[in-house]
N, C-alpha and C positions, 0 to 999 in steps of 0.2 A: 384914596383908590377910589376909582369909581363904584356903582352899586353893581354890575354886574361883575366885576372883579373881585367884588368880596363877596360875590355870591356863588361863584365857582372857587374860592378859596374857602368858604365855610363847607360847600358840597365835598370837596376834596378831601378835606380834615376829618368829614363825619367818614367818608368812604373807608379811610383807611384807620381810623380809630375803630369802628365798627369790624370790619375783618379780624383787627390784632385783637380785640375783645372777643368775637365772637370765637377765635381760634382759643383762647383761654378758658372760656365758660367750657367749650367741647371737651377739652383736655382734662379738667378739674372738677367738672361737677358730676356727682354720680346719680343725682335725681332728675330724671328726664321734666317731671314739671317746673322743677328750679330753672334747670338750663333752658327750656322753652321761654318761659317767662323772662327771664335775664335778656337772652337774645332779641326777643319781641320789643324791650324795652329799648334796646340799646341800637335797633335800627329803626324805630317807629319814633322816638326819641332823638334828632340829631345834635350829636355832643354832649348835650345832658344826659342823654341813656349811659352814654361811655363813662362819662362821669361820677356819675350815681353809682355802677356797677364797682370803678375803681374806690369808692370810699365804700362801699357798703355791702358790696358781692363776693370781694377776693378774701379767701381765709388766710389772711396774712399770720397765723396763727401757727398753720401746720406745717411751715418750714422748719422754723425752731424747736417746735414739738417733737417732731422727727430726730431732730438733731439731738433732742435731749432723752430720748426714749432710752438710750442705755443709762442716764442717769436714774429713769423711773426704776429701769430694770434692777439697777443695784441696789435701789433704796428697798424695792420690793423682797429681793433675794436676800441682802444682808439681814432684814427682820421679817422674814417668812413666818407665818403662822402655821403651826402643826393644824392638818385639817382634823373636822371632827370624826370623831371614832364612833363604833357601834354602840357604845353605850351611852352615848349623848341621847338624851329623853327628848325624841322627836316624836309624830304622831306615827302610828302603824301604816305599812302600805294599807292595811283596811279599811283604814281611818280616811287615809288621804293618800291614792294610788298614783296621785300626779307629783308627788316627792321626787323620788328617786331620777326620773327621767330630765324633772325641771332642775332640779342639783346639778347634775350632769351638764345640762345646756348652760346654766350661768355659769358653771365651773369652767367648762371649753370656752365659753366667750369672754369671760373677763382675764382668764388666768389666773385666779385667785381661790384660795381656798376657803371650804365652807367650815368654820372655825366651832367647835363646841364649848359649852360653860359660859355663857353668855346671861347678864341678867340687863333688861331693857324696863324703864320706868315711862309712862305717858305722861308729860307733862302740858295742862290744857291752859294754852293763852299766855302771855308775858306774866299775867298774874302769877301763875306757877312756875314758869321756865325762869325768868329773871333773877329770881331770889335762887332758884336753886345754884344757877351757872354763877352769880356773884358769890354764893358761897362757896363753890367749889373755889373760884379762886384767890378768894381768900385765905383759904387754905392752902392753896400752892406751895409747895415745898422746893421744887426743881425745874418747872417748865408752865408755859401757859401756852397755848396757839389758837389763836382766833381769825376765821375768817367769816366775812359775812358779805351780804349783797349791799344792805343799806346801813351804816352806822349814822343813825340820823342825830341832831342835837335835839336836847330836852331833857326832861327830867331822867328818865331810863338810861341815856347817855352820861349824865353826869355820875349817875351811879359806877357805872363799867368804867369811867376814866378814873376815878376815886381806888376803885379796886386792882385796877393794870398798874396804876402809878404806885400805889400800897406794894404790889407784888414786886416791883422794878427795885423798890428801895430796900427790900428782904432778902434780895440778890437771885430772885428768882429770874429765869430766864424767859423774855416774852415777845412774841412777834405776834403784830395785829397785820392782816392782809384784808383791804378793804377794794373791792371792786372799782376803777376809776370813775364809771359812769353812777353806779349807785352811792358815792361818797360826794356826789354833787348835790344830792336831795336837802342838802343843808347849805346854807350861806352864811358864813364863809364854811367850807368843807370841814370835816372834824380833823382831817390828816395834821392841820395846821396844830390843832392844841394836844392831840396825842406826840408831834412832836418837840412840841415846847414841853410837855412834862416827862420827856425824855423816852419816850415808849420806842422802842423801834415799829415803825410803820412803814408800809409800801402799799401802792395803788396796784392793780391788775390790769394789765393792759390800758393804758391811758389813752382816750380817744383824743383824734385830731380836731374833732368838732366840739365847742366850748358848750356844749347843750345838755339839758339832762333829756332823756327821750327815752320812753317806756320801749322802745321797738329797737333799739340798737343790738348788733349780734356782736357775738363772740362774747358775752360777758360771765364771769364769775359768780354763779348762783347759788353757789353753795353757802350752805351754813354752819359751819364744823367751831366748836370748842374741843380742846385736848386739854386736860390738867394734869401734870404730872407723868404723863403718855400711858395714865392709867385709868382715868375719867373721861369719857367723851360724850358732847351732845351734838345733835344733827335733827335735822326737819325743816319746817318751813319758815320759821320763825328769822324776822332781822331784826335790827335793835333801835327800836322806835318807840314812841308814847304812845301810838295809834293801837300797840299792840297790850298795851296794859289796860285795861278795861277799867280797874278801879279809881282810873284819872278822870273818865268819862270823857275822854276825846273826842271831837266834833265828828272824827271818821274813824270808828271803833273797827277793828280786824282781829277775828277770831283768829286762834292759829294753834298747831300743835307743835312740839317739842319734844325731843326723847333723851332720856339718859342713859346712857350705856356703860355696861362695865363689862370687862371680858377680854378675850384675846383678839377680838374682833374691832376693839379699840386701836390697836398697832395699824389696821389697815386703813381707818380713817386718819392715824397720824402721819400715813405714807401719803395720803392723797395731799395733806398740808404739806408735808416736806417738799413734794415735789411742785407745786404750786410755789412755794415760796422760791424754790431754788431756781424756777421758770422766771421769777418775777425781779429777783435781787440777785441770784448767782450764788448765792450762801447756800454750802449745806447742811440739814440738820438731822445728823447722823448718828449722836452718840447716846449712851443711856439716861441722860436727860431726858429725852425726848422718847426713846424705844426702851425701856424696862421690860425685865422680863414679868410675863402677868400668869396670873394662875386664873382657873375656875371662879366664876363669880354667881352663875345661876344654871338653866337649864335650857337654853333657847340654843339652838343652831344658828349661826347670822354668819353673812359675808355681806361686807361694803362692795359696792358697784361704782366706781369712778366713769365717769361719762362725757363726753366733749368733742368737739369737732377735729380731734388729734386723732391721734391712734387708737383712741377706746371709742372712736365715732361706731355708734350702732347698738352698742351696749345696751343701753336703755332699750331700745325699740325690739332686741331680739327678746327681752325679758319680758316686754308685755306680750310679746306676741307668744311666747313658749307657754306662760301663766295661762294666758285664756285659752292654748290649744289644750292645755292639760286639766282645765276646769272641767269637773264632773258635777257639780250641785249648784253652786253659788258665787257669784261674783260681785264684790261690793267696791264700789269707785268713790271717794271724795275727793275733788280736786276745785281750784278755782277758775280755772279756766279748761275749756274741754272744745279743742280743736284737733281730733286725731288724726292722722293722716291715712291715706285710704286702706291701705294693708290692715292698722289696728281697726279701723271702723269696721270693715269686712270680718274681722276676727270676732269683734264684740257681737257682731248681727249672727256669726255662724254659730258661735257659744249660745245664744239665746235660741236659733232655731233647734239646736242640739237638745234642747230642754233643761238647760242650763238657767237659773234665776240671776238675772242681772240687772241690780239697781245702781244706778247712778246719782250721786247727790253733788247738786253745784247750788252758789249762790242765786237769790232771785235776784239781786241788783248787783252787777259786778262794777268795779274800778274800772275798767279799759273798757271805753264805750265800743269800740270799734269791735274787740275782740267779744266781746257781748253781744252784737249784731249778728257776727258772721257765724257765733255758737249757736244762736236762735235757728238760721237759715239750716244747718248740719242737723239739727236734734232729729229732725222730721225722718232722718235717715234710720236712726237706730232704735226709732219708736216703732217705725217702718217692721223692724228685724225682729221686734220683741221685747227688747228691754224698755226698762221702767226708768224714766228721771223724775228726781224731786227737787225742788227748789225750797233754799231754805231762806228766813227772812232776814231782816238786819241783826246783827252787824254783819258787815261782807266777812266771810267766812274763807280764809286763804288755807286751811286744811288742807293736807295731803294724805289719803292713805288708799291702798290698794289690798283686799282682801280675798283669797281664793279657798272654796271648799272650806272654809272657819280653820285652815291650819298652816296656812303661807300666807304671809303678810309683808307689804311691801312700803318702807317709810323713807323722808327723805325730802330733798329739796324738789323734787321735780313734777311739775304740772305735765297735762294730757294735751299738749301742743307740738307746734313743729318747732319753735324757740326752745323748749325745753332738750326735746328728742335728738335735735339735729342743729343749734346753733349756740348754745351756752354750755357753760359749764357744770354738769349737776353733780350730787353726792346720793344715793340713796344706800339702802341697807335691808335686804332681803331677810327675814325670820322664817322660822320652821319651827311653830309650837300652836299648837290647839288652845294653851292656855291661854298666850297673849294673843292669838287671833281671837278668842272671846271676849278679851277686852276691847278690843278695837272694835269688834262688831258691836259691843254696847254703846260706845260712842258714835259710831254710824246709826244705829237703832235710835239714840236720844236727838240727834240730828234730824232724822228722817220723821220724828214723832212731832215735829216742830214745822215740817215743811208740808208744801202742798203739793201734789202728782202732778206734774204737766202731760197732757195728752196729746192728741194728734189733732183734735178737735178744737184746742185750745190754738194750737199755730195756725190752724186753718181760719180761726176767728181774726187773726190778724188782718188791718187794713192790706189796702192792694198797694198803697204808697209803703207801707212799713214793709211788707214782703219784698219790694221791689227794693229798698234801701239794704235790708239783710244781704239778699243773694247779693247785691251789687259788690257789698263790703267782704262776702265769702270767697268772693272771686281771688282775694289777696290772700286767702288764707296762708300760703307757705312762706308769707313775710310777716304774718301778725306775731 
């Protein structure tokens, strides 16, 4: 084929692909910035842009998730948790006037009940969390459900492998769900080891690209462990040696995880059951997974499942609702801070209303591009009156959101587009001044070792650094 004919063929292919892909973008994308960004890539990068969109821009999970919506509703309805009663020990309206409207908002958005009578223990780092999780599995009598983003080979993995295999040998029903991309952090992946020990395991949404990449979309970022349907664990902790600081790993990672008892554990189990059924087709719906649960404490709590399917925007609306209701204080701890414009505006508006807004971030992140983009955006929150604190090493992967010393959000979600729009997350909202006070203490301890970032610090960056950070910030929707 002569060069002119080849050029005409490629040009025709580009136009046909671009028109078709642009139509898909317009019909399926709900975020205008994302739609404009993808459309620009498709038209300005002939053929390549369309191919990139097909691989990374299409929400392939939504179609099947919609088909399985009935399964989720059936699981939720079959194992519905009674709502919190007036006797639940939550702060009074005088102490926290945001409680009632915020509870109404989250209940409407999620369709889940606010449950009474829960107990929640904070487990600091893998040093406290892993022993508690391993002990729970060792004492399991009926079932173990474990979902994680990363299950990395090493000392910690060997301990989990041993107790999971031991539970299987005792006749306990065990199910392990690992994100397909997160599973590749080990070479070879831990999935083969689990299967070799006859532990039922599945990979969530296998990727067609055989690479580990921190920016892949549609990942299952949830970290859940439910034992006997009665004791639950959730938070930000993956299974890897870096989170066990006693091992003195070369890349230590601080984190928070939470042990939960009480009726809200059924909501954690419902989320796992849906993810497992989506991945394998096997329903988990009997008493081994969903026993009757009584009250275990005084915390009112509700689980919030969020993902790019029918639960889309649950987390975003929860963030916005909590910030809108804040009257005195907002405390945020997160490893990644790239909030969407509505959340950024809500933070600034809260600070301008006189709310004391503090954001605690790691001084040095583990994802360089995110760190650069984050720095470029911090000037906006500082200009709005928020305060930012940077914690020293080790890298802090913790996630906390506390409002007015009465409402706390815990779980796997970060303050970035990936958690809010692109990944499957699980968080738990907690209504309790006592629990919030404990979490405020953790935030205060982190802040005590941190340095405060000011606008002058940002202005002191060199021009090349500012340009680098600003250019990377333009890719914020995709980081």
